[in-house]
C-alpha positions, -999 to +999 in steps of 0.1 A: -199-459-116-226-450-092-260-445-105-271-413-121-300-396-106-326-393-135-347-356-132-371-350-154-390-320-164-425-312-169-438-282-159-442-262-188-476-261-207-467-265-239-490-232-259-470-241-294-488-278-296-523-258-292-546-270-295-537-303-279-515-294-252-530-265-230-521-253-193-548-282-180-535-303-198-495-294-220-483-313-238-460-339-221-491-361-207-505-357-245-497-384-267-485-367-296-465-392-305-476-430-306-494-446-279-474-425-250-471-394-239-440-377-241-437-377-204-435-415-207-413-423-231-384-402-212-395-420-186-390-455-200-354-437-220-341-444-180-360-472-169-322-488-168-314-503-135-275-507-144-276-470-150-301-455-144-312-451-101-350-442-094-363-413-113-377-377-098-396-360-109-402-318-111-437-306-111-462-282-101-493-286-080-520-287-117-499-317-129-488-338-100-515-365-102-511-367-142-478-374-131-484-404-109-516-418-134-493-413-165-466-430-146-487-459-130-499-466-162-468-479-173-464-494-138-431-473-134-423-456-099-398-418-089-404-391-068-421-363-078-411-331-060-436-300-063-425-269-072-453-241-051-452-213-077-434-215-113-398-208-108-377-212-148-353-239-151-331-224-128-348-231-091-357-267-106-324-274-113-309-257-081-338-276-066-328-312-085-292-312-072-300-302-039-319-329-035-296-353-045-260-343-025-279-347+002-283-377+000-248-376-025-229-348-029-200-364-055-239-376-071-240-372-107-272-361-120-291-363-153-317-331-163-346-343-193-364-329-208-405-342-206-415-326-240-380-343-253-378-373-281-351-396-292-357-424-308-326-441-301-343-449-264-309-476-254-288-450-268-289-423-252-290-443-224-258-449-233-245-420-237-261-405-203-229-426-184-201-420-210-208-386-198-217-394-162-179-395-163-172-367-179-195-345-152-180-369-126-146-351-132-166-316-129-174-314-161-213-295-162-220-321-198-248-310-228-261-329-255-252-314-286-274-331-323-259-324-356-287-302-373-302-315-406-319-286-411-313-244-403-334-246-376-343-209-362-365-230-331-335-239-318-303-220-300-272-237-307-241-243-295-199-235-305-183-271-289-139-262-289-112-287-282-120-325-267-107-329-231-086-351-220-094-380-212-128-382-240-119-369-272-157-375-280-163-346-246-157-314-259-152-276-243-182-255-252-165-221-264-197-203-266-235-211-270-261-186-292-292-186-286-330-192-315-305-174-347-324-164-378-322-183-409-295-171-421-278-172-396-288-200-388-271-215-418-237-200-419-245-222-380-239-257-397-213-243-425-195-238-396-201-275-370-217-259-349-241-282-331-285-280-319-287-273-278-306-303-265-317-283-233-309-320-215-278-320-192-257-342-172-234-327-139-221-335-101-243-328-082-218-306-054-211-289-083-238-269-100-245-256-070-208-238-068-219-227-102-258-217-088-239-200-055-209-179-077-242-166-103-268-174-089-264-173-049-305-158-043-311-192-069-285-215-040-303-204-012-332-207-022-332-234-036-313-248-008-337-241+024-372-252-001-351-287+002-345-296+040-382-275+046-399-302+022-430-323+036-444-353+024-484-346+011-503-372-002-465-397-017-454-367-027-427-339-013-442-303-012-412-281-017-413-249+010-428-223-004-415-197+009-381-200+006-394-216-030-405-182-040-376-164-029-354-178-059-356-155-094-372-164-124-347-168-148-334-206-170-306-221-164-291-211-196-287-180-187-278-183-155-255-213-149-249-233-180-236-198-211-214-183-182-194-217-167-164-228-180-173-265-172-200-267-199-191-290-222-201-310-248-215-348-267-228-356-295-262-372-296-270-378-326-295-409-312-329-395-328-335-361-307-367-338-315-376-315-286-419-312-296-416-277-297-450-277-325-469-288-347-440-296-374-420-315-356-457-331-347-460-341-385-419-348-387-422-371-364-459-397-371-464-416-400-470-407-430-487-420-458-472-421-499-487-388-499-461-377-467-502-373-443-500-382-409-541-382-407-552-392-369-583-395-360-619-386-378-599-373-410-598-376-447-578-361-471-583-360-503-558-351-532-532-334-510-499-333-496-473-330-465-505-321-445-512-334-407-546-338-397-562-345-361-593-347-345-608-358-309-642-369-326-654-342-346-649-359-390-628-335-412-618-336-448-598-314-457-593-306-501-567-303-527-538-290-497-505-287-492-485-283-460-512-270-438-516-277-409-550-295-387-559-296-358-595-298-346-608-309-309-644-306-289-642-267-287-610-253-310-598-259-348-561-248-356-554-240-393-520-235-403-488-237-427-468-257-417-438-226-419-461-206-401-460-231-367-441-211-342-463-184-345-489-214-325-476-196-292-484-161-301-519-174-309-527-187-275-512-153-259-535-130-280-566-157-269-551-157-231-553-119-233-590-116-245-592-138-217-609-165-240-613-197-219-599-223-247-568-205-254-560-223-214-585-250-201-601-281-222-632-292-220-618-317-203-600-312-170-583-341-146-589-337-112-570-363-088-608-393-091-607-390-121-621-363-151-656-335-160-663-330-196-690-302-205-715-322-225-733-283-234-743-251-221-761-225-215-782-200-198-784-210-164-780-242-168-748-271-179-742-305-183-711-320-173-700-362-183-681-368-146-658-403-145-648-416-115-627-433-114-622-472-086-614-458-057-623-418-063-632-396-032-643-369-049-648-332-019-678-335+010-689-298-004-716-275-016-719-244-034-741-213-028-757-203-059-765-239-084-783-272-078-769-298-093-787-339-108-769-370-115-781-397-136-753-429-130-752-444-158-721-471-157-712-482-119-725-472-094-725-439-074-720-435-029-739-402-022-738-387+007-760-358+011-761-336+037-752-362+065-773-398+044-757-420+028-771-429-014-763-453-031-779-450-067-775-475-094-776-473-134-805-460-146-810-440-117-801-405-102-805-381-070-809-347-070-788-325-048-803-289-043-783-258-040-766-259-004-767-290+004-735-304+017-730-333-009-696-360-011-696-390-047-677-417-044-670-445-067-671-478-044-671-500-074-648-517-098-649-506-124-652-464-134-682-454-124-703-422-157-728-396-149-738-377-165-740-342-141-767-312-148-762-279-127-790-249-124-788-221-110-780-185-113-734-188-116-720-222-123-688-219-117-661-237-105-654-213-078-683-216-061-670-250-046-670-249-007-647-276+008-651-286+037-643-322+040-609-337+010-586-364+002-565-350-015-560-318+012-575-293-014-598-280+013 
């Protein structure tokens, strides 16, 4: 049998695990559990060359360089498809199916979420191979999980009769959206399964079902792929075509309407890392059930999750509580209420609170910058440029900048003149000057940037030249 094309969906914003996860750096890129991000873990799951072909990652422009960097960190390679605009999962799945079908109409495709984890990774890989057999016969096989508690945050599947050829693969009788607690308990007693949201299909079958139920999505996806262009190693779907796709999930578009849906039980330690209570459940715990990470002290507390980026956090006499402290925000929540974090973030966004979506540390293709201090007419940032990284040639209308190099060497272009600035040296960039920063060395370049002026927003950047095509 031909290898499976694994497609990793990597475009979500992960607001339910705020404040660590925000739109500027969502949860799939954060090591919420263990040392790797969930995205890196899924890439490892599909790393068996006997079962899987080269993976495909579908993400958006904002995350493209983060995806590439995280792949490089684990020595993996992938084809990266870029959505020019977010259109929900049906359009993304349609594009993946169209991309695979252009190479082989009967290619077997596995759609996998970047924020899911499997304790038994090899076991799940074997289940993908098992599902591929049924998918090759024309079924769209989703993975169902035997519930161990009446979860209200998952959808459910009612399995039906076994399909010919493999008694483990059963017809889907119906999908049920997230129930209340009472209904969830009833579903468990009736043999329902959790809907994991990961599934396997033949490319031409998925395209046929999209044409049948959502022809606009099928057409938009096919045209977006056929007109796609390569840019800096990424394959960019055509924007004009792609935005014609209606915003709808693949569950509503196809899975809940098709007669081809089948389910295979996947009891391999699956979890959707969707909220902080799940992170606590999956994380190592001490004898009191406490999961502590970072500079944390807990006294007379039990079943708590406490995490801190850099501040010392101390808790006393707490039970079943989540405490997450970052450099600019703190979340304290009862474990039973963590599903309301998304509601909190929506409120913060409505009130234009920048911490709702933006981290202090902002990643860029050349490295990152991190806010240190800010006041009236000044701002201080720490800037880290990776070896070989080049910022755009740019200018500002409202601010001047002072750069102090603390590690490495900086190659600075200032109004056409080139200067090498070493450790413990600085350079002044007047308002309106054309300037560029490059790291020519083999170690990270670190510098402190002090901005002064009447307006310090990031939109006061006029890019003149840019190797990352942002000019």
